C-alpha positions as CSV (number, residue, x, y, z in Angstrom):
1,M,13.8,-13.4,-1.8
2,I,11.1,-15.7,-1.6
3,L,11.4,-15.6,2.2
4,D,11.3,-11.9,2.4
5,I,8.2,-11.7,-0.2
6,V,6.5,-14.5,2.4
7,S,7.2,-12.0,4.9
8,F,6.0,-9.4,3.3
9,I,2.9,-10.7,2.4
10,A,2.4,-12.0,5.7
11,G,3.0,-8.9,7.3
12,L,0.8,-7.4,5.1
13,V,-2.5,-9.7,5.8
14,L,-1.8,-9.5,9.4
15,I,-1.9,-5.5,10.0
16,I,-4.6,-5.5,7.9
17,K,-7.1,-8.3,9.7
18,G,-5.3,-6.9,13.1
19,A,-6.8,-2.9,12.1
20,D,-10.0,-4.6,11.5
21,F,-10.1,-6.4,14.9
22,M,-8.8,-3.8,16.9
23,T,-11.2,-1.3,15.3
24,D,-14.3,-3.5,15.9
25,G,-13.2,-4.0,19.2
26,S,-12.5,-0.4,20.5
27,S,-15.7,0.5,18.5
28,A,-18.1,-1.9,20.4
29,V,-16.1,-1.1,23.6
30,A,-16.7,2.7,23.0
31,R,-20.4,2.3,21.9
32,R,-20.9,0.2,25.2
33,Y,-20.1,3.3,27.4
34,G,-22.1,5.5,25.2
35,I,-19.2,7.8,23.1
36,P,-21.2,9.3,20.3
37,T,-20.8,7.0,16.8
38,L,-19.4,10.5,15.4
39,V,-16.8,10.7,17.5
40,I,-16.0,7.0,16.8
41,G,-16.6,7.4,13.1
42,M,-13.8,10.1,13.4
43,T,-10.8,8.8,15.5
44,I,-11.1,4.6,16.7
45,V,-12.4,4.1,12.6
46,A,-10.3,6.6,11.3
47,I,-7.0,5.5,13.0
48,G,-7.9,1.9,12.5
49,S,-8.2,2.5,8.6
50,S,-4.7,4.2,8.7
51,A,-3.2,1.8,11.3
52,P,-0.8,-0.2,8.7
53,E,0.6,2.9,7.7
54,L,1.1,4.1,11.3
55,V,2.4,0.9,12.2
56,V,4.7,0.4,9.6
57,S,6.6,4.0,10.0
58,S,6.5,4.0,13.5
59,L,8.2,0.4,13.6
60,S,10.8,1.4,10.4
61,S,11.5,4.9,12.6
62,I,12.4,3.1,15.9
63,Q,14.6,0.9,13.6
64,G,16.1,3.7,11.9
65,K,14.8,2.9,8.4
66,T,13.6,5.9,7.9
67,D,13.0,5.7,4.2
68,I,10.4,3.4,4.8
69,A,9.0,5.5,7.3
70,I,8.5,8.4,5.2
71,G,8.1,6.5,1.5
72,N,5.5,4.3,3.3
73,V,3.2,7.8,3.4
74,V,4.3,9.8,0.6
75,G,3.4,6.6,-1.6
76,S,0.3,5.9,0.2
77,N,-0.9,9.5,-0.2
78,I,-0.4,9.5,-4.0
79,F,-1.7,6.3,-4.4
80,N,-4.7,7.5,-2.3
81,I,-5.4,10.0,-5.0
82,L,-4.1,9.0,-8.2
83,S,-5.3,5.4,-8.0
84,I,-8.2,5.2,-5.4
85,I,-10.0,8.5,-6.4
86,G,-9.1,8.0,-10.2
87,V,-10.2,4.5,-10.3
88,T,-13.3,4.7,-8.0
89,A,-14.3,8.4,-10.4
90,I,-13.9,5.9,-13.5
91,V,-16.5,3.4,-11.9
92,A,-18.9,6.3,-11.3
93,P,-18.2,10.3,-11.0
94,I,-17.2,11.2,-7.5
95,S,-19.8,14.3,-5.7
96,A,-18.0,16.4,-3.5
97,S,-20.1,18.9,-1.2
98,K,-19.7,22.3,-0.9
99,G,-18.6,21.4,2.5
100,N,-16.2,19.1,1.4
101,V,-14.7,21.8,-1.1
102,R,-14.6,24.5,1.9
103,N,-13.7,22.4,4.6
104,D,-12.2,19.4,4.0
105,V,-10.1,18.9,0.7
106,P,-8.3,22.1,1.7
107,F,-6.4,20.0,4.6
108,V,-5.3,17.8,2.1
109,V,-3.5,20.3,0.1
110,L,-2.0,22.0,3.3
111,S,-0.7,18.6,4.1
112,S,1.3,18.0,1.3
113,L,2.5,21.7,1.5
114,V,3.6,21.2,5.5
115,I,5.7,17.3,4.2
116,A,7.5,19.7,1.6
117,I,8.5,22.5,3.5
118,A,9.4,19.7,6.6
119,T,11.5,18.0,4.3
120,L,13.3,19.9,1.7
121,D,15.7,21.8,4.2
122,T,19.0,21.8,1.8
123,F,16.5,23.3,-0.6
124,I,14.3,25.9,0.7
125,S,17.1,26.9,4.4
126,D,20.1,25.7,3.1
127,G,19.8,22.9,6.0
128,E,22.8,20.5,6.0
129,T,20.5,17.4,6.0
130,C,17.1,16.6,4.6
131,K,15.2,16.0,7.5
132,I,11.7,16.0,9.7
133,S,12.6,16.8,13.0
134,R,11.3,16.4,16.8
135,S,9.7,19.8,17.3
136,E,8.4,19.6,13.3
137,G,6.7,16.4,14.3
138,L,5.5,17.8,17.3
139,L,4.0,20.3,15.0
140,M,2.1,17.9,12.5
141,L,0.6,16.1,15.6
142,C,-0.7,20.4,16.7
143,L,-2.2,20.4,13.4
144,F,-4.2,17.0,13.4
145,A,-5.3,18.0,17.0
146,I,-6.5,21.6,15.2
147,Y,-8.1,19.3,12.4
148,L,-9.9,17.1,14.2
149,S,-11.3,19.6,16.6
150,Y,-12.3,21.8,13.5
151,T,-14.0,18.8,12.1
152,L,-15.7,17.7,15.0
153,A,-17.5,20.8,15.3
154,I,-18.2,21.4,11.9
155,A,-20.1,17.7,12.2
156,K,-21.9,18.8,15.5
157,G,-22.5,22.1,14.3
158,G,-24.5,21.0,11.4
159,Q,-26.3,17.6,9.9
160,G,-22.9,16.2,9.9
161,A,-23.9,14.2,14.0
162,Q,-27.0,13.1,11.6
163,E,-24.6,11.7,9.2
164,G,-22.0,10.4,11.3
165,Q,-24.7,8.3,13.6
166,D,-26.2,6.9,10.1
167,E,-22.6,6.1,8.9
168,N,-21.8,4.4,11.9
169,S,-25.0,2.6,12.8
170,N,-23.5,-0.7,11.8
171,I,-21.1,-1.2,14.3
172,K,-20.7,-4.3,15.4
173,E,-22.1,-5.2,19.1
174,M,-20.2,-7.4,21.2
175,P,-19.6,-9.2,24.4
176,L,-16.9,-7.1,26.8
177,A,-14.5,-10.1,27.2
178,K,-14.7,-10.5,23.2
179,S,-13.8,-6.8,22.5
180,I,-10.9,-6.6,24.9
181,V,-9.6,-9.8,23.0
182,F,-10.2,-8.2,19.5
183,I,-8.5,-5.1,20.6
184,I,-5.2,-6.8,22.3
185,G,-5.3,-9.5,19.6
186,G,-6.0,-7.0,16.7
187,L,-2.8,-5.1,18.3
188,A,-0.7,-7.9,18.6
189,A,-1.4,-9.1,14.9
190,L,0.0,-5.2,14.0
191,I,3.1,-5.0,15.5
192,F,3.8,-8.3,14.6
193,G,2.8,-7.6,11.1
194,G,4.7,-4.6,10.8
195,N,7.8,-5.8,11.5
196,L,7.4,-8.6,9.1
197,L,6.3,-6.4,6.2
198,V,9.1,-3.9,7.5
199,N,11.6,-6.4,7.4
200,G,10.3,-8.1,4.1
201,A,10.6,-4.9,2.5
202,T,14.3,-4.3,3.6
203,G,14.8,-7.9,2.3
204,I,13.3,-7.1,-1.0
205,A,15.3,-3.9,-2.0
206,T,18.4,-5.6,-0.9
207,T,17.9,-8.7,-2.9
208,L,16.3,-6.3,-6.1
209,G,19.6,-3.7,-6.1
210,V,17.2,-0.8,-5.2
211,S,16.6,1.9,-2.3
212,Q,14.2,1.2,0.2
213,S,12.7,4.4,-0.6
214,I,11.3,2.9,-4.0
215,I,9.9,-0.5,-2.6
216,A,8.3,2.1,0.3
217,L,6.6,4.4,-2.1
218,T,5.5,1.2,-4.7
219,I,5.1,-2.1,-2.8
220,V,4.7,-1.2,0.9
221,S,2.6,2.1,-0.2
222,I,0.1,0.1,-2.1
223,G,-0.3,-3.1,0.0
224,T,-1.2,-0.9,2.8
225,S,-4.0,0.9,0.6
226,L,-5.0,-1.9,-0.8
227,P,-7.8,-2.6,1.7
228,E,-9.3,1.5,0.9
229,L,-9.2,1.3,-2.9
230,A,-11.3,-2.5,-2.7
231,A,-13.7,-0.5,-0.2
232,S,-14.1,2.3,-2.9
233,V,-14.4,0.5,-6.0
234,M,-17.5,-1.5,-4.4
235,A,-19.1,1.9,-2.8
236,A,-18.4,2.8,-6.4
237,K,-20.5,0.2,-7.6
238,K,-23.4,0.6,-5.1
239,G,-23.6,4.7,-5.9
240,D,-21.9,5.8,-2.7
241,T,-18.8,7.8,-4.0
242,A,-19.1,10.0,-1.1
243,M,-17.2,7.1,0.7
244,A,-14.1,7.4,-1.3
245,L,-13.7,11.0,-1.0
246,G,-14.2,11.0,2.9
247,N,-11.6,7.9,2.7
248,V,-9.0,9.6,1.2
249,V,-9.4,13.1,2.8
250,G,-9.0,11.4,5.8
251,S,-6.3,8.8,5.4
252,N,-4.4,11.8,3.5
253,I,-4.3,14.1,6.7
254,F,-4.1,11.4,9.2
255,N,-0.9,9.7,7.4
256,I,1.0,13.1,7.3
257,F,0.1,14.9,10.1
258,F,-0.6,11.9,13.1
259,V,1.6,8.8,11.5
260,L,4.3,11.3,10.5
261,G,4.2,13.1,13.7
262,I,4.1,10.2,15.7
263,S,7.4,8.6,13.6
264,S,9.7,11.8,13.7
265,T,8.4,12.1,17.2
266,I,10.0,9.1,17.8
267,S,13.0,9.8,16.2
268,P,14.3,12.6,13.5
269,L,13.2,11.2,10.1
270,G,16.3,12.1,7.4
271,I,14.0,11.7,3.7
272,G,17.3,9.2,2.3
273,N,16.4,8.7,-1.3
274,I,12.9,10.4,-1.4
275,T,13.4,13.5,-4.0
276,L,11.7,16.6,-5.2
277,V,10.0,14.4,-7.8
278,D,8.1,12.3,-5.3
279,I,7.2,15.8,-3.4
280,A,6.1,17.6,-6.3
281,T,3.9,14.7,-7.3
282,L,2.3,14.7,-4.2
283,I,1.6,18.3,-4.4
284,L,0.4,17.6,-7.9
285,A,-1.7,14.9,-6.8
286,S,-3.4,17.1,-4.1
287,T,-3.7,20.4,-6.2
288,L,-5.7,18.4,-9.2
289,F,-7.8,16.3,-6.6
290,W,-9.0,20.0,-4.6
291,W,-9.1,21.4,-8.1
292,F,-11.6,18.7,-9.4
293,C,-13.6,18.9,-6.6
294,R,-14.0,22.5,-6.9
295,T,-14.9,22.6,-10.6
296,G,-18.7,21.5,-10.7
297,F,-18.3,19.6,-7.3
298,A,-17.3,16.1,-8.7
299,V,-14.6,14.4,-9.8
300,K,-15.9,13.1,-13.7
301,K,-14.8,9.7,-15.3
302,W,-12.2,11.9,-17.9
303,E,-10.3,13.3,-14.2
304,G,-10.4,10.4,-12.9
305,A,-8.5,8.8,-16.0
306,I,-6.2,12.1,-15.8
307,L,-5.1,11.2,-12.3
308,I,-4.5,6.9,-13.2
309,I,-2.4,8.4,-16.5
310,I,-0.2,10.5,-14.0
311,Q,0.2,7.7,-11.7
312,I,1.8,5.3,-14.6
313,I,3.9,7.8,-15.4
314,Y,4.9,7.9,-11.8
315,Y,5.9,4.7,-11.4
316,T,7.2,4.5,-14.5
317,Y,9.7,7.1,-13.5
318,L,10.7,5.1,-10.3
319,V,11.3,2.0,-12.4
320,I,13.6,3.4,-14.8
321,N,15.1,5.6,-12.3
322,G,15.3,2.7,-9.2
């Protein structure tokens, strides 16, 4: 048990630091060759921030541990909305622009509905098993490409390009050789750390006698989302709550359309012990997030409190029924 915990923590540290190194190195190379900062922010930085979920779910899929692959994404997306948005809103109300409400947040709801349709075969089409097939995974990747193209087009057509340049003006500059070392070292840390985390999580689940799904929905998803939580709270203290909203929107869409798309394309994902309650909680969280942003174009402190209460109720349910 102790070795499994050490393996999990070591793996978590490696994938978080590996994601940072790979993102810094890739961004520096992209900037060196004149790639617009807007594109860097919406591709390399976005992928880097969700790299922990991508690595954990992809490696879990390769190893046949599909409970962890799906549970990690579902749990992370629930945590992103209920905890990150909830805690950040309590620190400082989160403002949402009309563009966010019209162009971005609805995709969070759509992505949640897509995973519901893809995973609940037994309930909606009398399928023999609930799973995300390769064809559904490819469809998710297509939806991600459409979303990315749509967002880039909107950003370039308005003030988003300038905002993107301002937000990413702090990209670290470094020599090409150092950038390559960062990329290779970061990738190695991601892969090695991902293996350690998945094996540690599996061992913990076995020792505690609970399903891998429960571990993925709680410990794994919280661990991979902690950097975003810390960054969002710090940004809120500085008055930049828009960062939290952008992180959650981008991460949730990326996790479902890209991470699950890649994972299920590698190998069809059986949902295992992921239940209707888990999927329903994700849809509820996404819908509330959209509704709170839509009414008054802000997530207020009391609305953040509601999100946190739902998170506590959900985790309590998992513990009691685990």
